[in-house]
LUMLUMDREN-2810 file (N, C-alpha, C; in Angstrom, 1 decimal):
<atoms>
<atom><aa>M</aa><ch>A</ch><at>N</at><xx>-11.0</xx><yy>-3.0</yy><zz>11.2</zz></atom>
<atom><aa>M</aa><ch>A</ch><at>CA</at><xx>-10.8</xx><yy>-1.6</yy><zz>10.9</zz></atom>
<atom><aa>M</aa><ch>A</ch><at>C</at><xx>-11.8</xx><yy>-1.1</yy><zz>9.8</zz></atom>
<atom><aa>A</aa><ch>A</ch><at>N</at><xx>-12.3</xx><yy>0.1</yy><zz>9.9</zz></atom>
<atom><aa>A</aa><ch>A</ch><at>CA</at><xx>-13.2</xx><yy>0.6</yy><zz>8.9</zz></atom>
<atom><aa>A</aa><ch>A</ch><at>C</at><xx>-12.5</xx><yy>0.9</yy><zz>7.6</zz></atom>
<atom><aa>Y</aa><ch>A</ch><at>N</at><xx>-13.3</xx><yy>1.1</yy><zz>6.6</zz></atom>
<atom><aa>Y</aa><ch>A</ch><at>CA</at><xx>-12.7</xx><yy>1.5</yy><zz>5.3</zz></atom>
<atom><aa>Y</aa><ch>A</ch><at>C</at><xx>-12.5</xx><yy>3.0</yy><zz>5.3</zz></atom>
<atom><aa>K</aa><ch>A</ch><at>N</at><xx>-11.6</xx><yy>3.4</yy><zz>4.4</zz></atom>
<atom><aa>K</aa><ch>A</ch><at>CA</at><xx>-11.4</xx><yy>4.9</yy><zz>4.3</zz></atom>
<atom><aa>K</aa><ch>A</ch><at>C</at><xx>-11.3</xx><yy>5.1</yy><zz>2.8</zz></atom>
<atom><aa>I</aa><ch>A</ch><at>N</at><xx>-11.7</xx><yy>6.3</yy><zz>2.4</zz></atom>
<atom><aa>I</aa><ch>A</ch><at>CA</at><xx>-11.7</xx><yy>6.7</yy><zz>1.0</zz></atom>
<atom><aa>I</aa><ch>A</ch><at>C</at><xx>-10.3</xx><yy>7.4</yy><zz>0.7</zz></atom>
<atom><aa>S</aa><ch>A</ch><at>N</at><xx>-9.5</xx><yy>6.9</yy><zz>-0.2</zz></atom>
<atom><aa>S</aa><ch>A</ch><at>CA</at><xx>-8.3</xx><yy>7.5</yy><zz>-0.6</zz></atom>
<atom><aa>S</aa><ch>A</ch><at>C</at><xx>-8.4</xx><yy>8.7</yy><zz>-1.4</zz></atom>
<atom><aa>D</aa><ch>A</ch><at>N</at><xx>-7.3</xx><yy>9.4</yy><zz>-1.7</zz></atom>
<atom><aa>D</aa><ch>A</ch><at>CA</at><xx>-7.3</xx><yy>10.6</yy><zz>-2.6</zz></atom>
<atom><aa>D</aa><ch>A</ch><at>C</at><xx>-7.6</xx><yy>10.2</yy><zz>-4.0</zz></atom>
<atom><aa>E</aa><ch>A</ch><at>N</at><xx>-7.7</xx><yy>8.9</yy><zz>-4.3</zz></atom>
<atom><aa>E</aa><ch>A</ch><at>CA</at><xx>-8.0</xx><yy>8.5</yy><zz>-5.7</zz></atom>
<atom><aa>E</aa><ch>A</ch><at>C</at><xx>-9.4</xx><yy>8.7</yy><zz>-6.1</zz></atom>
<atom><aa>C</aa><ch>A</ch><at>N</at><xx>-10.3</xx><yy>9.0</yy><zz>-5.1</zz></atom>
<atom><aa>C</aa><ch>A</ch><at>CA</at><xx>-11.7</xx><yy>9.2</yy><zz>-5.3</zz></atom>
<atom><aa>C</aa><ch>A</ch><at>C</at><xx>-12.0</xx><yy>10.2</yy><zz>-6.4</zz></atom>
<atom><aa>V</aa><ch>A</ch><at>N</at><xx>-12.8</xx><yy>9.8</yy><zz>-7.4</zz></atom>
<atom><aa>V</aa><ch>A</ch><at>CA</at><xx>-13.1</xx><yy>10.7</yy><zz>-8.5</zz></atom>
<atom><aa>V</aa><ch>A</ch><at>C</at><xx>-14.5</xx><yy>11.4</yy><zz>-8.3</zz></atom>
<atom><aa>G</aa><ch>A</ch><at>N</at><xx>-15.2</xx><yy>11.0</yy><zz>-7.2</zz></atom>
<atom><aa>G</aa><ch>A</ch><at>CA</at><xx>-16.4</xx><yy>11.6</yy><zz>-6.9</zz></atom>
<atom><aa>G</aa><ch>A</ch><at>C</at><xx>-17.6</xx><yy>11.1</yy><zz>-7.7</zz></atom>
<atom><aa>C</aa><ch>A</ch><at>N</at><xx>-17.5</xx><yy>9.8</yy><zz>-8.2</zz></atom>
<atom><aa>C</aa><ch>A</ch><at>CA</at><xx>-18.6</xx><yy>9.2</yy><zz>-8.9</zz></atom>
<atom><aa>C</aa><ch>A</ch><at>C</at><xx>-19.8</xx><yy>8.8</yy><zz>-7.9</zz></atom>
<atom><aa>L</aa><ch>A</ch><at>N</at><xx>-19.4</xx><yy>8.6</yy><zz>-6.7</zz></atom>
<atom><aa>L</aa><ch>A</ch><at>CA</at><xx>-20.4</xx><yy>8.3</yy><zz>-5.6</zz></atom>
<atom><aa>L</aa><ch>A</ch><at>C</at><xx>-21.1</xx><yy>7.0</yy><zz>-5.8</zz></atom>
<atom><aa>A</aa><ch>A</ch><at>N</at><xx>-20.6</xx><yy>6.1</yy><zz>-6.6</zz></atom>
<atom><aa>A</aa><ch>A</ch><at>CA</at><xx>-21.2</xx><yy>4.8</yy><zz>-6.7</zz></atom>
<atom><aa>A</aa><ch>A</ch><at>C</at><xx>-21.3</xx><yy>4.1</yy><zz>-5.4</zz></atom>
<atom><aa>C</aa><ch>A</ch><at>N</at><xx>-20.4</xx><yy>4.3</yy><zz>-4.5</zz></atom>
<atom><aa>C</aa><ch>A</ch><at>CA</at><xx>-20.3</xx><yy>3.6</yy><zz>-3.3</zz></atom>
<atom><aa>C</aa><ch>A</ch><at>C</at><xx>-21.4</xx><yy>4.0</yy><zz>-2.3</zz></atom>
<atom><aa>V</aa><ch>A</ch><at>N</at><xx>-21.9</xx><yy>5.2</yy><zz>-2.4</zz></atom>
<atom><aa>V</aa><ch>A</ch><at>CA</at><xx>-22.9</xx><yy>5.8</yy><zz>-1.5</zz></atom>
<atom><aa>V</aa><ch>A</ch><at>C</at><xx>-24.2</xx><yy>4.9</yy><zz>-1.5</zz></atom>
<atom><aa>D</aa><ch>A</ch><at>N</at><xx>-24.7</xx><yy>4.5</yy><zz>-2.7</zz></atom>
<atom><aa>D</aa><ch>A</ch><at>CA</at><xx>-25.9</xx><yy>3.7</yy><zz>-2.7</zz></atom>
<atom><aa>D</aa><ch>A</ch><at>C</at><xx>-25.6</xx><yy>2.2</yy><zz>-2.4</zz></atom>
<atom><aa>E</aa><ch>A</ch><at>N</at><xx>-24.3</xx><yy>1.8</yy><zz>-2.6</zz></atom>
<atom><aa>E</aa><ch>A</ch><at>CA</at><xx>-24.0</xx><yy>0.4</yy><zz>-2.3</zz></atom>
<atom><aa>E</aa><ch>A</ch><at>C</at><xx>-23.8</xx><yy>0.1</yy><zz>-0.8</zz></atom>
<atom><aa>C</aa><ch>A</ch><at>N</at><xx>-23.5</xx><yy>1.1</yy><zz>0.0</zz></atom>
<atom><aa>C</aa><ch>A</ch><at>CA</at><xx>-23.3</xx><yy>0.8</yy><zz>1.4</zz></atom>
<atom><aa>C</aa><ch>A</ch><at>C</at><xx>-24.6</xx><yy>0.4</yy><zz>2.1</zz></atom>
<atom><aa>P</aa><ch>A</ch><at>N</at><xx>-24.6</xx><yy>-0.8</yy><zz>2.7</zz></atom>
<atom><aa>P</aa><ch>A</ch><at>CA</at><xx>-25.8</xx><yy>-1.3</yy><zz>3.4</zz></atom>
<atom><aa>P</aa><ch>A</ch><at>C</at><xx>-26.1</xx><yy>-0.6</yy><zz>4.7</zz></atom>
<atom><aa>V</aa><ch>A</ch><at>N</at><xx>-25.2</xx><yy>0.1</yy><zz>5.2</zz></atom>
<atom><aa>V</aa><ch>A</ch><at>CA</at><xx>-25.5</xx><yy>0.8</yy><zz>6.5</zz></atom>
<atom><aa>V</aa><ch>A</ch><at>C</at><xx>-25.5</xx><yy>2.3</yy><zz>6.4</zz></atom>
<atom><aa>S</aa><ch>A</ch><at>N</at><xx>-25.4</xx><yy>2.8</yy><zz>5.2</zz></atom>
<atom><aa>S</aa><ch>A</ch><at>CA</at><xx>-25.4</xx><yy>4.3</yy><zz>4.9</zz></atom>
<atom><aa>S</aa><ch>A</ch><at>C</at><xx>-24.3</xx><yy>5.0</yy><zz>5.6</zz></atom>
<atom><aa>A</aa><ch>A</ch><at>N</at><xx>-23.1</xx><yy>4.4</yy><zz>5.6</zz></atom>
<atom><aa>A</aa><ch>A</ch><at>CA</at><xx>-21.9</xx><yy>5.0</yy><zz>6.3</zz></atom>
<atom><aa>A</aa><ch>A</ch><at>C</at><xx>-21.2</xx><yy>6.0</yy><zz>5.3</zz></atom>
<atom><aa>I</aa><ch>A</ch><at>N</at><xx>-21.6</xx><yy>6.0</yy><zz>4.1</zz></atom>
<atom><aa>I</aa><ch>A</ch><at>CA</at><xx>-20.9</xx><yy>6.9</yy><zz>3.1</zz></atom>
<atom><aa>I</aa><ch>A</ch><at>C</at><xx>-21.8</xx><yy>8.0</yy><zz>2.7</zz></atom>
<atom><aa>S</aa><ch>A</ch><at>N</at><xx>-21.1</xx><yy>9.2</yy><zz>2.7</zz></atom>
<atom><aa>S</aa><ch>A</ch><at>CA</at><xx>-21.8</xx><yy>10.4</yy><zz>2.3</zz></atom>
<atom><aa>S</aa><ch>A</ch><at>C</at><xx>-20.9</xx><yy>11.2</yy><zz>1.4</zz></atom>
<atom><aa>E</aa><ch>A</ch><at>N</at><xx>-21.5</xx><yy>12.2</yy><zz>0.7</zz></atom>
<atom><aa>E</aa><ch>A</ch><at>CA</at><xx>-20.7</xx><yy>13.1</yy><zz>-0.1</zz></atom>
<atom><aa>E</aa><ch>A</ch><at>C</at><xx>-20.2</xx><yy>14.3</yy><zz>0.7</zz></atom>
<atom><aa>N</aa><ch>A</ch><at>N</at><xx>-18.9</xx><yy>14.7</yy><zz>0.5</zz></atom>
<atom><aa>N</aa><ch>A</ch><at>CA</at><xx>-18.4</xx><yy>15.8</yy><zz>1.2</zz></atom>
<atom><aa>N</aa><ch>A</ch><at>C</at><xx>-17.4</xx><yy>16.5</yy><zz>0.2</zz></atom>
<atom><aa>E</aa><ch>A</ch><at>N</at><xx>-17.8</xx><yy>17.7</yy><zz>-0.2</zz></atom>
<atom><aa>E</aa><ch>A</ch><at>CA</at><xx>-17.0</xx><yy>18.5</yy><zz>-1.2</zz></atom>
<atom><aa>E</aa><ch>A</ch><at>C</at><xx>-16.7</xx><yy>17.7</yy><zz>-2.5</zz></atom>
<atom><aa>G</aa><ch>A</ch><at>N</at><xx>-17.7</xx><yy>17.0</yy><zz>-3.0</zz></atom>
<atom><aa>G</aa><ch>A</ch><at>CA</at><xx>-17.6</xx><yy>16.3</yy><zz>-4.3</zz></atom>
<atom><aa>G</aa><ch>A</ch><at>C</at><xx>-17.0</xx><yy>15.0</yy><zz>-4.2</zz></atom>
<atom><aa>K</aa><ch>A</ch><at>N</at><xx>-16.6</xx><yy>14.5</yy><zz>-3.0</zz></atom>
<atom><aa>K</aa><ch>A</ch><at>CA</at><xx>-16.0</xx><yy>13.2</yy><zz>-2.9</zz></atom>
<atom><aa>K</aa><ch>A</ch><at>C</at><xx>-16.7</xx><yy>12.4</yy><zz>-1.8</zz></atom>
<atom><aa>A</aa><ch>A</ch><at>N</at><xx>-16.5</xx><yy>11.1</yy><zz>-1.9</zz></atom>
<atom><aa>A</aa><ch>A</ch><at>CA</at><xx>-17.1</xx><yy>10.2</yy><zz>-0.9</zz></atom>
<atom><aa>A</aa><ch>A</ch><at>C</at><xx>-16.4</xx><yy>10.3</yy><zz>0.5</zz></atom>
<atom><aa>C</aa><ch>A</ch><at>N</at><xx>-17.1</xx><yy>10.1</yy><zz>1.5</zz></atom>
<atom><aa>C</aa><ch>A</ch><at>CA</at><xx>-16.5</xx><yy>10.1</yy><zz>2.9</zz></atom>
<atom><aa>C</aa><ch>A</ch><at>C</at><xx>-17.2</xx><yy>9.0</yy><zz>3.7</zz></atom>
<atom><aa>I</aa><ch>A</ch><at>N</at><xx>-16.4</xx><yy>8.2</yy><zz>4.4</zz></atom>
<atom><aa>I</aa><ch>A</ch><at>CA</at><xx>-16.9</xx><yy>7.1</yy><zz>5.2</zz></atom>
<atom><aa>I</aa><ch>A</ch><at>C</at><xx>-16.9</xx><yy>7.4</yy><zz>6.6</zz></atom>
<atom><aa>D</aa><ch>A</ch><at>N</at><xx>-18.0</xx><yy>7.3</yy><zz>7.3</zz></atom>
<atom><aa>D</aa><ch>A</ch><at>CA</at><xx>-18.1</xx><yy>7.4</yy><zz>8.8</zz></atom>
<atom><aa>D</aa><ch>A</ch><at>C</at><xx>-17.6</xx><yy>6.2</yy><zz>9.4</zz></atom>
<atom><aa>P</aa><ch>A</ch><at>N</at><xx>-16.4</xx><yy>6.2</yy><zz>10.0</zz></atom>
<atom><aa>P</aa><ch>A</ch><at>CA</at><xx>-15.8</xx><yy>5.0</yy><zz>10.6</zz></atom>
<atom><aa>P</aa><ch>A</ch><at>C</at><xx>-16.6</xx><yy>4.4</yy><zz>11.8</zz></atom>
<atom><aa>E</aa><ch>A</ch><at>N</at><xx>-17.4</xx><yy>5.2</yy><zz>12.4</zz></atom>
<atom><aa>E</aa><ch>A</ch><at>CA</at><xx>-18.2</xx><yy>4.7</yy><zz>13.5</zz></atom>
<atom><aa>E</aa><ch>A</ch><at>C</at><xx>-19.4</xx><yy>3.9</yy><zz>13.0</zz></atom>
<atom><aa>V</aa><ch>A</ch><at>N</at><xx>-19.8</xx><yy>4.0</yy><zz>11.7</zz></atom>
<atom><aa>V</aa><ch>A</ch><at>CA</at><xx>-20.9</xx><yy>3.3</yy><zz>11.2</zz></atom>
<atom><aa>V</aa><ch>A</ch><at>C</at><xx>-20.5</xx><yy>2.2</yy><zz>10.3</zz></atom>
<atom><aa>C</aa><ch>A</ch><at>N</at><xx>-19.3</xx><yy>2.3</yy><zz>9.7</zz></atom>
<atom><aa>C</aa><ch>A</ch><at>CA</at><xx>-18.8</xx><yy>1.3</yy><zz>8.7</zz></atom>
<atom><aa>C</aa><ch>A</ch><at>C</at><xx>-18.7</xx><yy>-0.1</yy><zz>9.4</zz></atom>
<atom><aa>I</aa><ch>A</ch><at>N</at><xx>-19.2</xx><yy>-1.1</yy><zz>8.7</zz></atom>
<atom><aa>I</aa><ch>A</ch><at>CA</at><xx>-19.2</xx><yy>-2.5</yy><zz>9.2</zz></atom>
<atom><aa>I</aa><ch>A</ch><at>C</at><xx>-18.1</xx><yy>-3.3</yy><zz>8.5</zz></atom>
<atom><aa>E</aa><ch>A</ch><at>N</at><xx>-17.3</xx><yy>-2.7</yy><zz>7.7</zz></atom>
<atom><aa>E</aa><ch>A</ch><at>CA</at><xx>-16.1</xx><yy>-3.3</yy><zz>7.0</zz></atom>
<atom><aa>E</aa><ch>A</ch><at>C</at><xx>-16.5</xx><yy>-4.4</yy><zz>6.1</zz></atom>
<atom><aa>C</aa><ch>A</ch><at>N</at><xx>-17.7</xx><yy>-4.3</yy><zz>5.4</zz></atom>
<atom><aa>C</aa><ch>A</ch><at>CA</at><xx>-18.1</xx><yy>-5.3</yy><zz>4.5</zz></atom>
<atom><aa>C</aa><ch>A</ch><at>C</at><xx>-17.4</xx><yy>-5.3</yy><zz>3.1</zz></atom>
<atom><aa>G</aa><ch>A</ch><at>N</at><xx>-16.9</xx><yy>-4.1</yy><zz>2.7</zz></atom>
<atom><aa>G</aa><ch>A</ch><at>CA</at><xx>-16.2</xx><yy>-4.0</yy><zz>1.5</zz></atom>
<atom><aa>G</aa><ch>A</ch><at>C</at><xx>-17.1</xx><yy>-3.8</yy><zz>0.3</zz></atom>
<atom><aa>A</aa><ch>A</ch><at>N</at><xx>-18.4</xx><yy>-3.6</yy><zz>0.5</zz></atom>
<atom><aa>A</aa><ch>A</ch><at>CA</at><xx>-19.3</xx><yy>-3.4</yy><zz>-0.7</zz></atom>
<atom><aa>A</aa><ch>A</ch><at>C</at><xx>-18.9</xx><yy>-2.2</yy><zz>-1.5</zz></atom>
<atom><aa>C</aa><ch>A</ch><at>N</at><xx>-18.4</xx><yy>-1.2</yy><zz>-0.8</zz></atom>
<atom><aa>C</aa><ch>A</ch><at>CA</at><xx>-18.0</xx><yy>0.1</yy><zz>-1.5</zz></atom>
<atom><aa>C</aa><ch>A</ch><at>C</at><xx>-16.8</xx><yy>-0.2</yy><zz>-2.4</zz></atom>
<atom><aa>A</aa><ch>A</ch><at>N</at><xx>-15.9</xx><yy>-1.0</yy><zz>-1.9</zz></atom>
<atom><aa>A</aa><ch>A</ch><at>CA</at><xx>-14.7</xx><yy>-1.3</yy><zz>-2.7</zz></atom>
<atom><aa>A</aa><ch>A</ch><at>C</at><xx>-15.0</xx><yy>-2.1</yy><zz>-4.0</zz></atom>
<atom><aa>G</aa><ch>A</ch><at>N</at><xx>-16.1</xx><yy>-2.9</yy><zz>-3.9</zz></atom>
<atom><aa>G</aa><ch>A</ch><at>CA</at><xx>-16.5</xx><yy>-3.7</yy><zz>-5.0</zz></atom>
<atom><aa>G</aa><ch>A</ch><at>C</at><xx>-17.1</xx><yy>-2.9</yy><zz>-6.2</zz></atom>
<atom><aa>V</aa><ch>A</ch><at>N</at><xx>-17.6</xx><yy>-1.7</yy><zz>-5.9</zz></atom>
<atom><aa>V</aa><ch>A</ch><at>CA</at><xx>-18.2</xx><yy>-0.9</yy><zz>-7.0</zz></atom>
<atom><aa>V</aa><ch>A</ch><at>C</at><xx>-17.4</xx><yy>0.3</yy><zz>-7.4</zz></atom>
<atom><aa>C</aa><ch>A</ch><at>N</at><xx>-16.3</xx><yy>0.6</yy><zz>-6.7</zz></atom>
<atom><aa>C</aa><ch>A</ch><at>CA</at><xx>-15.5</xx><yy>1.7</yy><zz>-7.0</zz></atom>
<atom><aa>C</aa><ch>A</ch><at>C</at><xx>-14.6</xx><yy>1.5</yy><zz>-8.3</zz></atom>
<atom><aa>P</aa><ch>A</ch><at>N</at><xx>-14.7</xx><yy>2.4</yy><zz>-9.3</zz></atom>
<atom><aa>P</aa><ch>A</ch><at>CA</at><xx>-13.9</xx><yy>2.2</yy><zz>-10.5</zz></atom>
<atom><aa>P</aa><ch>A</ch><at>C</at><xx>-12.5</xx><yy>2.5</yy><zz>-10.3</zz></atom>
<atom><aa>V</aa><ch>A</ch><at>N</at><xx>-12.1</xx><yy>3.2</yy><zz>-9.3</zz></atom>
<atom><aa>V</aa><ch>A</ch><at>CA</at><xx>-10.7</xx><yy>3.6</yy><zz>-9.1</zz></atom>
<atom><aa>V</aa><ch>A</ch><at>C</at><xx>-10.1</xx><yy>3.0</yy><zz>-7.8</zz></atom>
<atom><aa>E</aa><ch>A</ch><at>N</at><xx>-10.8</xx><yy>2.0</yy><zz>-7.2</zz></atom>
<atom><aa>E</aa><ch>A</ch><at>CA</at><xx>-10.3</xx><yy>1.4</yy><zz>-5.9</zz></atom>
<atom><aa>E</aa><ch>A</ch><at>C</at><xx>-10.0</xx><yy>2.4</yy><zz>-4.8</zz></atom>
<atom><aa>A</aa><ch>A</ch><at>N</at><xx>-10.8</xx><yy>3.4</yy><zz>-4.7</zz></atom>
<atom><aa>A</aa><ch>A</ch><at>CA</at><xx>-10.5</xx><yy>4.4</yy><zz>-3.6</zz></atom>
<atom><aa>A</aa><ch>A</ch><at>C</at><xx>-10.8</xx><yy>3.9</yy><zz>-2.2</zz></atom>
<atom><aa>P</aa><ch>A</ch><at>N</at><xx>-11.9</xx><yy>3.1</yy><zz>-2.0</zz></atom>
<atom><aa>P</aa><ch>A</ch><at>CA</at><xx>-12.1</xx><yy>2.6</yy><zz>-0.6</zz></atom>
<atom><aa>P</aa><ch>A</ch><at>C</at><xx>-11.1</xx><yy>1.5</yy><zz>-0.3</zz></atom>
<atom><aa>Q</aa><ch>A</ch><at>N</at><xx>-10.4</xx><yy>1.7</yy><zz>0.8</zz></atom>
<atom><aa>Q</aa><ch>A</ch><at>CA</at><xx>-9.4</xx><yy>0.8</yy><zz>1.2</zz></atom>
<atom><aa>Q</aa><ch>A</ch><at>C</at><xx>-9.6</xx><yy>0.5</yy><zz>2.8</zz></atom>
<atom><aa>P</aa><ch>A</ch><at>N</at><xx>-9.3</xx><yy>-0.7</yy><zz>3.2</zz></atom>
<atom><aa>P</aa><ch>A</ch><at>CA</at><xx>-9.3</xx><yy>-0.9</yy><zz>4.7</zz></atom>
<atom><aa>P</aa><ch>A</ch><at>C</at><xx>-8.3</xx><yy>0.0</yy><zz>5.4</zz></atom>
<atom><aa>E</aa><ch>A</ch><at>N</at><xx>-8.7</xx><yy>0.6</yy><zz>6.4</zz></atom>
<atom><aa>E</aa><ch>A</ch><at>CA</at><xx>-7.8</xx><yy>1.4</yy><zz>7.2</zz></atom>
<atom><aa>E</aa><ch>A</ch><at>C</at><xx>-6.8</xx><yy>0.5</yy><zz>7.9</zz></atom>
<atom><aa>V</aa><ch>A</ch><at>N</at><xx>-5.6</xx><yy>1.0</yy><zz>7.9</zz></atom>
<atom><aa>V</aa><ch>A</ch><at>CA</at><xx>-4.5</xx><yy>0.2</yy><zz>8.5</zz></atom>
<atom><aa>V</aa><ch>A</ch><at>C</at><xx>-4.2</xx><yy>0.6</yy><zz>9.9</zz></atom>
</atoms>
């Protein structure tokens, strides 16, 4: 399953540059992951200060 950004996102966008496949973009001041592009590597979760990226269940 792809990762999804929770409501905990504070809009720091640290995850955008960390994503190796450019699956994350900014939308209305928060990060947004394209599930069709996400490779489930977890790189975004590793840099997020509030643990907003979570594996989709």
